[in-house]
C-alpha positions as CSV (number, residue, x, y, z in Angstrom):
1,X,0.0,0.0,0.0
2,X,1.3,3.4,-0.9
3,X,1.4,5.7,2.1
4,X,0.9,8.8,0.0
5,X,-2.4,7.4,-1.3
6,X,-3.7,6.1,2.0
7,X,-6.8,7.6,3.5
8,X,-5.6,7.4,7.1
9,X,-6.5,10.5,9.2
10,X,-3.8,12.9,10.1
11,X,-3.3,12.9,13.9
12,X,-1.8,15.9,15.7
13,X,0.7,14.8,18.4
14,X,1.2,17.2,21.3
15,X,4.1,16.8,23.8
16,X,2.7,17.4,27.3
17,X,6.0,17.5,29.0
18,X,7.1,15.6,32.0
19,X,5.0,12.8,33.6
20,X,2.9,14.6,36.2
21,X,-0.6,13.9,37.3
22,X,-1.8,17.1,35.7
23,X,-0.3,16.1,32.3
24,X,-1.9,12.6,32.6
25,X,-5.2,14.3,33.3
26,X,-4.9,16.3,30.2
27,X,-4.1,13.1,28.3
28,X,-7.1,11.4,29.8
29,X,-9.4,14.3,28.7
30,X,-8.0,14.0,25.2
31,X,-8.6,10.2,25.2
32,X,-12.2,10.7,26.4
33,X,-12.8,13.2,23.5
34,X,-11.4,10.7,21.0
35,X,-13.4,7.9,22.6
36,X,-16.7,9.8,21.9
37,X,-15.8,10.2,18.2
38,X,-14.3,6.8,17.6
39,X,-15.9,3.7,16.0
40,X,-16.3,0.3,17.8
41,X,-12.8,-1.0,17.0
42,X,-11.0,2.2,18.1
43,X,-13.1,2.4,21.3
44,X,-11.4,-0.8,22.6
45,X,-7.9,0.7,22.1
46,X,-8.9,4.1,23.5
47,X,-10.5,2.6,26.5
48,X,-7.2,0.9,27.3
49,X,-5.5,4.2,27.0
50,X,-8.0,5.7,29.3
51,X,-7.6,3.0,32.0
52,X,-3.8,3.4,31.7
53,X,-4.1,7.1,32.3
54,X,-6.4,6.6,35.3
55,X,-3.9,4.1,36.8
56,X,-1.0,6.5,36.4
57,X,-3.0,9.4,37.8
58,X,-3.9,7.4,40.9
59,X,-0.3,6.3,41.4
60,X,1.1,9.8,41.0
61,X,-1.4,11.5,43.2
62,X,-1.4,8.9,46.0
63,X,2.3,7.8,45.8
64,X,1.1,4.1,46.0
65,X,0.6,1.5,43.4
66,X,-3.2,1.2,42.7
67,X,-4.7,-2.1,43.6
68,X,-2.2,-3.1,46.2
69,X,-4.0,-4.4,49.3
70,X,-1.1,-3.7,51.5
71,X,1.3,-0.8,51.2
72,X,5.0,-1.0,52.2
73,X,4.4,0.9,55.4
74,X,1.9,-1.9,56.5
75,X,4.2,-4.8,55.9
76,X,5.1,-7.2,58.7
77,X,8.2,-6.3,60.8
78,X,10.4,-9.0,59.2
79,X,9.6,-7.6,55.7
80,X,10.6,-4.1,56.7
81,X,13.6,-5.0,58.6
82,X,16.9,-4.0,57.0
83,X,19.5,-6.1,58.7
84,X,22.7,-4.6,57.3
85,X,22.7,-1.5,55.2
86,X,23.5,-2.7,51.6
87,X,26.0,0.2,51.1
88,X,27.8,-0.7,54.2
89,X,27.8,-4.4,53.2
90,X,29.3,-3.5,49.8
91,X,31.8,-1.2,51.4
92,X,32.8,-4.0,53.8
93,X,33.3,-6.4,50.9
94,X,35.3,-3.9,48.8
95,X,37.6,-3.2,51.8
96,X,38.6,0.1,50.3
97,X,40.3,2.8,52.3
98,X,40.8,5.4,49.6
99,X,38.8,8.2,51.4
100,X,35.4,7.6,49.9
101,X,32.5,8.6,52.0
102,X,31.1,5.1,51.6
103,X,34.1,3.6,53.3
104,X,33.6,2.1,56.8
105,X,35.2,3.1,60.0
106,X,36.9,0.5,62.1
107,X,33.9,0.4,64.4
108,X,31.5,-0.2,61.6
109,X,33.7,-2.9,60.2
110,X,33.8,-4.5,63.7
111,X,30.0,-4.4,63.9
112,X,29.6,-6.2,60.6
113,X,32.3,-8.8,61.3
114,X,30.6,-9.5,64.7
115,X,27.2,-10.0,63.1
116,X,28.7,-12.2,60.4
117,X,30.7,-14.3,62.9
118,X,27.5,-16.2,64.0
119,X,27.0,-17.5,60.4
120,X,28.3,-20.8,59.1
121,X,30.9,-20.7,56.4
122,X,28.3,-21.4,53.7
123,X,25.7,-19.0,55.1
124,X,28.3,-16.2,55.3
125,X,29.5,-17.0,51.8
126,X,26.0,-16.8,50.3
127,X,25.0,-13.7,52.4
128,X,28.2,-11.8,51.4
129,X,27.8,-12.7,47.7
130,X,24.1,-11.7,47.7
131,X,24.3,-8.5,49.7
132,X,28.0,-7.5,49.4
133,X,28.7,-8.5,45.8
134,X,25.1,-8.0,44.6
135,X,24.9,-11.4,42.8
136,X,21.5,-12.9,42.2
137,X,20.6,-16.2,43.8
138,X,20.8,-17.9,40.4
139,X,24.4,-16.6,39.9
140,X,25.4,-17.7,43.4
141,X,23.9,-21.1,42.9
142,X,25.9,-21.5,39.7
143,X,29.1,-20.4,41.4
144,X,28.8,-22.6,44.4
145,X,27.3,-25.6,42.5
146,X,24.1,-25.7,44.7
147,X,20.4,-25.3,43.9
148,X,19.0,-21.8,43.8
149,X,16.5,-22.7,46.6
150,X,19.5,-23.8,48.8
151,X,21.1,-20.4,48.3
152,X,17.8,-18.7,49.3
153,X,17.7,-20.9,52.4
154,X,21.2,-20.1,53.4
155,X,20.6,-16.3,53.0
156,X,17.3,-16.6,54.9
157,X,19.0,-18.4,57.8
158,X,21.8,-15.8,57.7
159,X,19.3,-13.0,57.9
160,X,17.6,-14.6,60.9
161,X,20.9,-15.1,62.7
162,X,22.0,-11.5,62.0
163,X,18.6,-10.2,63.2
164,X,19.0,-12.1,66.5
165,X,22.5,-10.9,66.8
166,X,21.5,-7.3,66.3
167,X,18.7,-7.5,68.8
168,X,20.8,-9.2,71.5
169,X,24.2,-7.5,71.1
170,X,24.6,-4.0,72.6
171,X,27.7,-3.4,70.5
172,X,25.9,-3.8,67.2
173,X,23.3,-1.1,67.6
174,X,23.6,1.5,64.8
């Protein structure tokens, strides 16, 4: 089909700028106007656009994903708990002393070593690879030659032990 001879309507495209709730509301109004003028086939596509705009507007105006039954602030304590700050753990693993603000003090290094001392060799290895080196469980399982579920179990056990250590040891309070 020759594009020059096609009878497709010319559509005017308007850049609304950054993704803000106001700009999405303007897009929603435009989609509603187009929906009223559209035929049956186009109405299906445009109604999808409208629902996408409504979804984004709700997300941007509330700051929460629409449809979630439980927001992050209402999670259980174990889901919210951050055992060791990931940046500290990565700084611990890198063992750099070049003057970067992410470097650890001797006290912070002692705290991490004390928390990790309760772990078995395999738990420590998996925990450090996951949170210090930022490898996925799949990558760790391939490196160590164990199942991905086994890696997840080691990391979960390590998190429980570190959590107990943090709650029972006065030297490890941040």
